[in-house]
N, C-alpha and C positions, 0 to 999 in steps of 0.2 A: 502493500498498499506506499509505504516510502517514497519508491518508484513513481507512482502515479500519478504521489503530490508532487511530486518533484515536476514532473510530465507537464502540468497542469501548470505550474508555475511559468516553467518556459514558455510553455503556448502562448501565456498570458502578455510578457513579454515582448514576446513576437509583435504580438495583435496590439502592442499597446506604440510598439515603432509602427507601424503598418497605417495607423491613425495618425499619428506625427510627423509623415512621411513629408508632408506637402506636396506641389504639384508635378506629375511628370507626364512624361510622354516617351515613348517605344524609339528606336533606329539608331542611325548615325549621321555625325555636321562632316561635311567636308568643305576643303575649301575651293575654290574653281576659277579658271584666268583663263579668258577669254581675248577672240584675236575678231578685231570688228573688220567690217569689209570696204572701211578707207584706205585706197593706195598706200597713201603717202603718212596714216597717222603710226604711233610709234611703238606700234605694235607687230611693224611688219617690218622697223627697224635691224639691224644686225649688231649685238645682240638682238633680239623680240623685247621689248616691252612690253609685256598683256595684259590687257585691264583686266582688276580685281584686289587682291580677293571678293568672292562674293562665296556666300557658303548656303549650301544647300545641306538642308534634311532628307534625309532618305530614309523610309520604313515601311514595313509590310503591315495589311491590317482587314484582319478581316480577307485573309489569301489574296489582296492585290496590294500591291507595289505602289507608292505612291511619292513625291517631290515637292517639296518645297521650299522655294527661294524664303534667307533668314537675312532679315535686315540686319546690319552691322552693329544698332544698338541693341536690338534684341539676342545676338550671339552668347552672350553669358547667363542669361536669362534658361535658356535652349541648354545649354551644357547643362545648365542644372536638372534641369527634369529630364536628360538622358540619364545624371547620375543618380537621378532620385527611382527614376523607372531601374537601373540596374539594383537597386537597392530593394523596393520593391520585389524580384525578381528571386534573389538572393531569402529575402523573408518565407516569400511563399514556400518556398523550397525548403528553407529549416522549419517550414508549418507543418508541413507532410511528412517532412523525415520523424518529428516527431510525435506526431501522431497516428503515422504506422505501427510506432513503438508501440504508444499509450493502449493503441485499441488493441495489438497482440495482445500486450498485459491485462489486458483486461476481459480478453479472451481464456487465455490461460488463467485467473483467478477466478475467473466466473463471476467477473460485475465492473 
């Protein structure tokens, strides 16, 4: 029974961390540099000085791939949301692992 109590306490801590997590989003952020169509532009010089960086968020949701451009002033916020999403996944995995052990103990101990 002590192990069950310990597991329940750990599950409660995981749930608390989930509630306190903050905003999140899946995906990855990349920097893009582009070349324009103007013949005399700096992006066509040698060596080229491409336009950018432009930040792009890529993710899959409900089986569909999506990309969104992210404004420079929003990059820090998006990075935090991506970190929060990774933490969400870690916490959910931890919760599942704890629940698997707890439910197995409950079956073995009859309660």
